[in-house]
N, CA, C and O atoms as a MOPAC input file, in Angstrom:
PM7 MOZYME 1SCF
protein

 N     71.51300 1   111.68400 1    55.24700 1
 C     71.60500 1   110.24400 1    55.13100 1
 C     70.39000 1   109.73700 1    54.36100 1
 O     69.26800 1   110.14600 1    54.65700 1
 N     70.58700 1   108.85900 1    53.38300 1
 C     69.50500 1   108.35100 1    52.55300 1
 C     68.59700 1   107.38800 1    53.30400 1
 O     68.94300 1   106.88400 1    54.37300 1
 N     67.44100 1   107.14800 1    52.72900 1
 C     66.45200 1   106.26500 1    53.34200 1
 C     67.01600 1   104.87600 1    53.60500 1
 O     66.86300 1   104.34100 1    54.70300 1
 N     67.66900 1   104.29000 1    52.60600 1
 C     68.20100 1   102.94000 1    52.79200 1
 C     69.31300 1   102.90900 1    53.82000 1
 O     69.44200 1   101.94000 1    54.56800 1
 N     70.12500 1   103.97000 1    53.86500 1
 C     71.17300 1   104.03500 1    54.87800 1
 C     70.57000 1   104.10200 1    56.27000 1
 O     71.07100 1   103.47600 1    57.20400 1
 N     69.49200 1   104.86400 1    56.40500 1
 C     68.82700 1   104.93600 1    57.71000 1
 C     68.23000 1   103.59000 1    58.08500 1
 O     68.29300 1   103.18000 1    59.24400 1
 N     67.65200 1   102.90100 1    57.10700 1
 C     67.01300 1   101.62000 1    57.37200 1
 C     68.02500 1   100.53100 1    57.66000 1
 O     67.85600 1    99.74800 1    58.59600 1
 N     69.09800 1   100.47800 1    56.84200 1
 C     70.03200 1    99.37300 1    56.95500 1
 C     71.32500 1    99.70900 1    57.66400 1
 O     72.08400 1    98.80700 1    58.01900 1
 N     71.59400 1   100.98000 1    57.87700 1
 C     72.73200 1   101.40800 1    58.66800 1
 C     74.08300 1   101.22300 1    58.00900 1
 O     74.19100 1   101.01500 1    56.80100 1
 N     75.10400 1   101.30300 1    58.83600 1
 C     76.48500 1   101.21400 1    58.37100 1
 C     76.90100 1    99.76200 1    58.21800 1
 O     76.13300 1    98.84300 1    58.50200 1
 N     78.14300 1    99.57200 1    57.76100 1
 C     78.68300 1    98.21500 1    57.60400 1
 C     78.66700 1    97.46500 1    58.93300 1
 O     78.34500 1    96.27800 1    58.96800 1
 N     79.01500 1    98.15400 1    60.03500 1
 C     79.00000 1    97.50300 1    61.33700 1
 C     77.60500 1    97.01500 1    61.68200 1
 O     77.44100 1    95.90600 1    62.19000 1
 N     76.59900 1    97.83400 1    61.40900 1
 C     75.23000 1    97.44000 1    61.70800 1
 C     74.78100 1    96.30600 1    60.80400 1
 O     73.99700 1    95.45900 1    61.23300 1
 N     75.26000 1    96.26300 1    59.55700 1
 C     74.91400 1    95.16000 1    58.66200 1
 C     75.41100 1    93.84300 1    59.24500 1
 O     74.72600 1    92.82400 1    59.15900 1
 N     76.58900 1    93.86300 1    59.83200 1
 C     77.11800 1    92.64900 1    60.45500 1
 C     76.22800 1    92.24400 1    61.61600 1
 O     75.93200 1    91.06100 1    61.78400 1
 N     75.79700 1    93.21100 1    62.42400 1
 C     74.91100 1    92.91500 1    63.55000 1
 C     73.61600 1    92.27700 1    63.08500 1
 O     73.10200 1    91.37000 1    63.73900 1
 N     73.07700 1    92.74300 1    61.95100 1
 C     71.80700 1    92.24500 1    61.46300 1
 C     71.93600 1    91.04100 1    60.53700 1
 O     70.95000 1    90.61500 1    59.93500 1
 N     73.13400 1    90.49100 1    60.42000 1
 C     73.29300 1    89.36800 1    59.51100 1
 C     72.40500 1    88.20900 1    59.95900 1
 O     72.16000 1    88.05400 1    61.15500 1
 N     71.92300 1    87.40000 1    59.03000 1
 C     71.03900 1    86.29500 1    59.38300 1
 C     71.64700 1    85.35000 1    60.40900 1
 O     70.91700 1    84.74900 1    61.19700 1
 N     72.97400 1    85.20600 1    60.41600 1
 C     73.60000 1    84.29500 1    61.36100 1
 C     73.58100 1    84.80900 1    62.79500 1
 O     73.62200 1    84.01800 1    63.73700 1
 N     73.52100 1    86.12700 1    62.96800 1
 C     73.58000 1    86.69100 1    64.31500 1
 C     72.21700 1    87.01000 1    64.88500 1
 O     72.00900 1    86.85200 1    66.08800 1
 N     71.28700 1    87.45000 1    64.06800 1
 C     69.98400 1    87.86000 1    64.56800 1
 C     69.07900 1    86.64500 1    64.67100 1
 O     68.92100 1    85.90100 1    63.70300 1
 N     68.49300 1    86.44200 1    65.82400 1
 C     67.56000 1    85.34700 1    66.08600 1
 C     68.20800 1    83.98700 1    65.81500 1
 O     67.55400 1    83.07600 1    65.30600 1
 N     69.48500 1    83.85200 1    66.15200 1
 C     70.14800 1    82.56500 1    66.03300 1
 C     70.18600 1    82.00900 1    64.62100 1
 O     70.06800 1    80.79700 1    64.43900 1
 N     70.34600 1    82.85500 1    63.62500 1
 C     70.40800 1    82.40200 1    62.24500 1
 C     69.04500 1    82.13500 1    61.63400 1
 O     68.96000 1    81.59300 1    60.53200 1
 N     67.99400 1    82.50000 1    62.31700 1
 C     66.64400 1    82.22000 1    61.84000 1
 C     65.87000 1    83.49100 1    61.51300 1
 O     64.63900 1    83.48800 1    61.51800 1
 N     66.57900 1    84.56700 1    61.23200 1
 C     65.91400 1    85.85100 1    60.98600 1
 C     64.96800 1    85.78600 1    59.79700 1
 O     63.85500 1    86.30800 1    59.85700 1
 N     65.40400 1    85.14900 1    58.72000 1
 C     64.55900 1    85.06700 1    57.53200 1
 C     63.32200 1    84.23000 1    57.81700 1
 O     62.21800 1    84.59100 1    57.40900 1
 N     63.50100 1    83.11000 1    58.51600 1
 C     62.35100 1    82.27300 1    58.88600 1
 C     61.37500 1    83.04000 1    59.76100 1
 O     60.16200 1    82.96500 1    59.56300 1
 N     61.90400 1    83.77500 1    60.72600 1
 C     61.05600 1    84.56400 1    61.62000 1
 C     60.31300 1    85.64000 1    60.84700 1
 O     59.13700 1    85.89800 1    61.10400 1
 N     61.00200 1    86.26900 1    59.89900 1
 C     60.37900 1    87.29500 1    59.06800 1
 C     59.17700 1    86.70700 1    58.31900 1
 O     58.09800 1    87.30000 1    58.31100 1
 N     59.36500 1    85.55200 1    57.69600 1
 C     58.26600 1    84.93200 1    56.95300 1
 C     57.15700 1    84.42800 1    57.87300 1
 O     55.98300 1    84.46800 1    57.50500 1
 N     57.51500 1    83.95800 1    59.05400 1
 C     56.49000 1    83.55800 1    60.03000 1
 C     55.60700 1    84.74200 1    60.38900 1
 O     54.38400 1    84.61400 1    60.46400 1
 N     56.22700 1    85.88900 1    60.61000 1
 C     55.46200 1    87.09500 1    60.92800 1
 C     54.58900 1    87.53600 1    59.75400 1
 O     53.47100 1    88.01000 1    59.95900 1
 N     55.08600 1    87.38600 1    58.53800 1
 C     54.27300 1    87.73800 1    57.36800 1
 C     53.07100 1    86.80400 1    57.23100 1
 O     51.98300 1    87.24200 1    56.85800 1
 N     53.26200 1    85.53500 1    57.52800 1
 C     52.13600 1    84.60000 1    57.50200 1
 C     51.10000 1    84.97400 1    58.55400 1
 O     49.89600 1    84.94600 1    58.29700 1
 N     51.58500 1    85.32400 1    59.73600 1
 C     50.68800 1    85.75600 1    60.80000 1
 C     49.94800 1    87.03400 1    60.39200 1
 O     48.75400 1    87.18000 1    60.65300 1
 N     50.66200 1    87.94600 1    59.75800 1
 C     50.06700 1    89.19100 1    59.27700 1
 C     48.92000 1    88.89100 1    58.30300 1
 O     47.85400 1    89.50000 1    58.39000 1
 N     49.14000 1    87.96500 1    57.39000 1
 C     48.10100 1    87.60800 1    56.42500 1
 C     46.88200 1    86.99600 1    57.10900 1
 O     45.74700 1    87.24100 1    56.70200 1
 N     47.11900 1    86.20300 1    58.14600 1
 C     46.00200 1    85.62400 1    58.90200 1
 C     45.16000 1    86.72000 1    59.55300 1
 O     43.93100 1    86.69800 1    59.48100 1
 N     45.83700 1    87.68000 1    60.18900 1
 C     45.10900 1    88.78400 1    60.83000 1
 C     44.38400 1    89.62900 1    59.79600 1
 O     43.29000 1    90.13400 1    60.05000 1
 N     45.00000 1    89.78100 1    58.62700 1
 C     44.36000 1    90.55600 1    57.56700 1
 C     43.05600 1    89.88400 1    57.12700 1
 O     42.04400 1    90.55700 1    56.93300 1
 N     43.08100 1    88.57400 1    56.97000 1
 C     41.87500 1    87.86800 1    56.54700 1
 C     40.76300 1    87.96000 1    57.59600 1
 O     39.58000 1    87.87200 1    57.26600 1
 N     41.15000 1    88.13500 1    58.84700 1
 C     40.17600 1    88.27700 1    59.93600 1
 C     39.80500 1    89.73200 1    60.19700 1
 O     38.99600 1    90.03300 1    61.07500 1
 N     40.41500 1    90.63700 1    59.41200 1
 C     40.19600 1    92.07700 1    59.54000 1
 C     40.54000 1    92.60600 1    60.93000 1
 O     39.87500 1    93.49500 1    61.46200 1
 N     41.58100 1    92.04200 1    61.49100 1
 C     42.10800 1    92.47600 1    62.79600 1
 C     43.33600 1    93.34200 1    62.52600 1
 O     44.47700 1    92.89500 1    62.64500 1
 N     43.06600 1    94.58800 1    62.16100 1
 C     44.11700 1    95.47200 1    61.67200 1
 C     45.12200 1    95.88900 1    62.74800 1
 O     46.28600 1    96.13500 1    62.43300 1
 N     44.70800 1    95.97000 1    63.97700 1
 C     45.67000 1    96.31100 1    65.02900 1
 C     46.68200 1    95.17500 1    65.20700 1
 O     47.85600 1    95.42700 1    65.48100 1
 N     46.23400 1    93.94200 1    65.05400 1
 C     47.14800 1    92.79300 1    65.13200 1
 C     48.07300 1    92.76200 1    63.91500 1
 O     49.23900 1    92.38200 1    64.02600 1
 N     47.54800 1    93.16400 1    62.75300 1
 C     48.38100 1    93.26400 1    61.55700 1
 C     49.52000 1    94.24700 1    61.78400 1
 O     50.67200 1    93.96900 1    61.44900 1
 N     49.18600 1    95.39400 1    62.35300 1
 C     50.21000 1    96.41000 1    62.60800 1
 C     51.25800 1    95.92200 1    63.60100 1
 O     52.43600 1    96.25500 1    63.47500 1
 N     50.83700 1    95.14100 1    64.58200 1
 C     51.79500 1    94.56600 1    65.52200 1
 C     52.79400 1    93.67500 1    64.79200 1
 O     53.99500 1    93.72800 1    65.05700 1
 N     52.29100 1    92.85600 1    63.87200 1
 C     53.17400 1    91.97900 1    63.09400 1
 C     54.13100 1    92.79600 1    62.23100 1
 O     55.31400 1    92.47300 1    62.12400 1
 N     53.61200 1    93.85000 1    61.62200 1
 C     54.48100 1    94.72500 1    60.81300 1
 C     55.58700 1    95.31200 1    61.67500 1
 O     56.75500 1    95.32800 1    61.28800 1
 N     55.20400 1    95.78700 1    62.83400 1
 C     56.17700 1    96.39800 1    63.74000 1
 C     57.23500 1    95.38000 1    64.17200 1
 O     58.42500 1    95.69600 1    64.19200 1
 N     56.81400 1    94.17900 1    64.51500 1
 C     57.75100 1    93.13300 1    64.92200 1
 C     58.68400 1    92.74100 1    63.78400 1
 O     59.85800 1    92.45000 1    64.01300 1
 N     58.16600 1    92.73400 1    62.55800 1
 C     58.96600 1    92.26000 1    61.42200 1
 C     60.06700 1    93.24200 1    61.02200 1
 O     61.04100 1    92.83700 1    60.38700 1
 N     59.93900 1    94.50300 1    61.37200 1
 C     60.92600 1    95.50600 1    60.95400 1
 C     62.34300 1    95.17400 1    61.40200 1
 O     63.29500 1    95.42500 1    60.66300 1
 N     62.49700 1    94.62000 1    62.58900 1
 C     63.84300 1    94.31300 1    63.07200 1
 C     64.51200 1    93.20000 1    62.26000 1
 O     65.73700 1    93.08200 1    62.25700 1
 N     63.70900 1    92.38700 1    61.57600 1
 C     64.25100 1    91.28900 1    60.77500 1
 C     64.47900 1    91.66800 1    59.31400 1
 O     65.10400 1    90.91200 1    58.57100 1
 N     63.98700 1    92.80800 1    58.90500 1
 C     64.07700 1    93.22200 1    57.51100 1
 C     65.51200 1    93.37400 1    57.01300 1
 O     65.81100 1    92.88500 1    55.92300 1
 N     66.41900 1    94.02400 1    57.74900 1
 C     67.79900 1    94.12300 1    57.24700 1
 C     68.45600 1    92.75500 1    57.03800 1
 O     69.16400 1    92.55300 1    56.05100 1
 N     68.22700 1    91.82600 1    57.95200 1
 C     68.79400 1    90.48200 1    57.79900 1
 C     68.16900 1    89.76900 1    56.61100 1
 O     68.85600 1    89.04400 1    55.89200 1
 N     66.87000 1    89.96700 1    56.39900 1
 C     66.18100 1    89.36700 1    55.26400 1
 C     66.76200 1    89.88100 1    53.95000 1
 O     67.01900 1    89.09900 1    53.03500 1
 N     66.96700 1    91.18700 1    53.85600 1
 C     67.52000 1    91.77800 1    52.63000 1
 C     68.94700 1    91.29500 1    52.41300 1
 O     69.31400 1    90.93700 1    51.29400 1
 N     69.74600 1    91.27900 1    53.45400 1
 C     71.12700 1    90.80000 1    53.35800 1
 C     71.15500 1    89.36500 1    52.85600 1
 O     71.95700 1    89.01500 1    51.99000 1
 N     70.27500 1    88.54000 1    53.40300 1
 C     70.19500 1    87.13600 1    52.98400 1
 C     69.75300 1    87.02900 1    51.52200 1
 O     70.31300 1    86.23500 1    50.76600 1
 N     68.76200 1    87.81300 1    51.12200 1
 C     68.27600 1    87.78300 1    49.74100 1
 C     69.37300 1    88.17700 1    48.76100 1
 O     69.52300 1    87.54700 1    47.71400 1
 N     70.13900 1    89.20700 1    49.08800 1
 C     71.24000 1    89.64600 1    48.22100 1
 C     72.31400 1    88.56000 1    48.15000 1
 O     72.86500 1    88.28900 1    47.08300 1
 N     72.59900 1    87.95400 1    49.27700 1
 C     73.60800 1    86.88900 1    49.31000 1
 C     73.17200 1    85.69900 1    48.45000 1
 O     73.98300 1    85.11300 1    47.73300 1
 N     71.90000 1    85.35400 1    48.52500 1
 C     71.38700 1    84.19600 1    47.78700 1
 C     71.22400 1    84.46400 1    46.29000 1
 O     71.57300 1    83.61400 1    45.47100 1
 N     70.70000 1    85.63200 1    45.92900 1
 C     70.36900 1    85.88100 1    44.52700 1
 C     71.19600 1    86.98200 1    43.86600 1
 O     71.12600 1    87.16200 1    42.65000 1
 N     71.96500 1    87.70700 1    44.64200 1
 C     72.79300 1    88.75300 1    44.07600 1
 C     72.11000 1    90.10700 1    43.96200 1
 O     72.74900 1    91.09800 1    43.60700 1
 N     70.82400 1    90.15600 1    44.25800 1
 C     70.10700 1    91.43600 1    44.20800 1
 C     68.87100 1    91.35200 1    45.10500 1
 O     68.52100 1    90.30100 1    45.64200 1
 N     68.23300 1    92.50600 1    45.23800 1
 C     67.00500 1    92.56400 1    46.02300 1
 C     66.08000 1    93.57800 1    45.39800 1
 O     66.49000 1    94.70100 1    45.10300 1
 N     64.83900 1    93.19700 1    45.19300 1
 C     63.84300 1    94.08200 1    44.62800 1
 C     62.93600 1    94.54800 1    45.76700 1
 O     62.20400 1    93.75400 1    46.35800 1
 N     62.99700 1    95.84200 1    46.06500 1
 C     62.30900 1    96.35800 1    47.23800 1
 C     60.79200 1    96.13500 1    47.19000 1
 O     60.16100 1    95.99100 1    48.23800 1
 N     60.20700 1    96.10300 1    46.00200 1
 C     58.76600 1    95.87700 1    45.93000 1
 C     58.39900 1    94.42400 1    46.24400 1
 O     57.21900 1    94.07400 1    46.25400 1
 N     59.39800 1    93.58100 1    46.49800 1
 C     59.11100 1    92.20100 1    46.89200 1
 C     58.75000 1    92.09700 1    48.36800 1
 O     58.38100 1    91.02400 1    48.84700 1
 N     58.85800 1    93.22300 1    49.09800 1
 C     58.50600 1    93.21100 1    50.51100 1
 C     57.01900 1    93.53000 1    50.64700 1
 O     56.59300 1    94.63400 1    50.30600 1
 N     56.23600 1    92.59000 1    51.13400 1
 C     54.82600 1    92.91000 1    51.36800 1
 C     54.68800 1    93.86000 1    52.54600 1
 O     55.46300 1    93.79700 1    53.50100 1
 N     53.71700 1    94.72200 1    52.47500 1
 C     53.45100 1    95.63500 1    53.59800 1
 C     54.64600 1    96.47600 1    53.89500 1
 O     54.60900 1    97.30200 1    54.80700 1

């Protein structure tokens, strides 16, 4: 199974991670909130807190990518910070 398949799963899992179902339709907002928090911890050099934010954000990544593809028709993987 390829890396992206492992990360994003099957069609059924894509439906589960859709922005409308995960976090009450606020998955993308939550993802960006966590990235903002990550940047704050980075500026304070609190790397363990940064890693916590990274770990928390992973569950929102599939919904974020799905939303990005829906909005723009594509997704550039290097657009994901951290």
